[in-house]
C-alpha positions, 0 to 999 in steps of 0.5 A: 893396496892403497888406503884412501879416505871416503871423501876422495871417492865417488861410489856408483849408486847402482851396480849392473849385474855384469859389474856385480858378477865381475866384482864377485869373480875378482874376489874369487881370484883375489882370495884364491877360492872357488865360487862354491867355497867362497859362498860357504866362507864369505857369502856376498849380498848385493845392497844399495843403501847409500851406494851399490856394493857386494857386502858380507855380513858380520857373522861371516867375517874373513881376515884379509891382513893386519887384523882387517876384516872384509866388509864389501867390494864396490866400484867408483864412478871411475871404475876403481875397485874399492874394498871396505874393511874393518880394522881391529878397532872396527873403524871402516877403511877403504882400499883401492885394489889394483890388477897387480894384487889380483895377479900376484 
């Protein structure tokens, strides 16, 4: 995963139902869980605050690596898949996911 600054990204304001479903499927494959199990450990809710995203709640934190916790997944205007994670200091980081990480 490549970490980027938020100033380098232009997020989509809204995600279509197809984009939302595709992102949820991506998370299911990336974390290697079934949809039912994912809903139990990491329920995702669609929100449109500043931009459209599938977001987890702080009560349902899941560590992904190096003491980083998944917060949300979204798309840029260029259709890059971005995850927002909180590091151990609760600082929000943005990472670009690639197909290689999905297939690994």
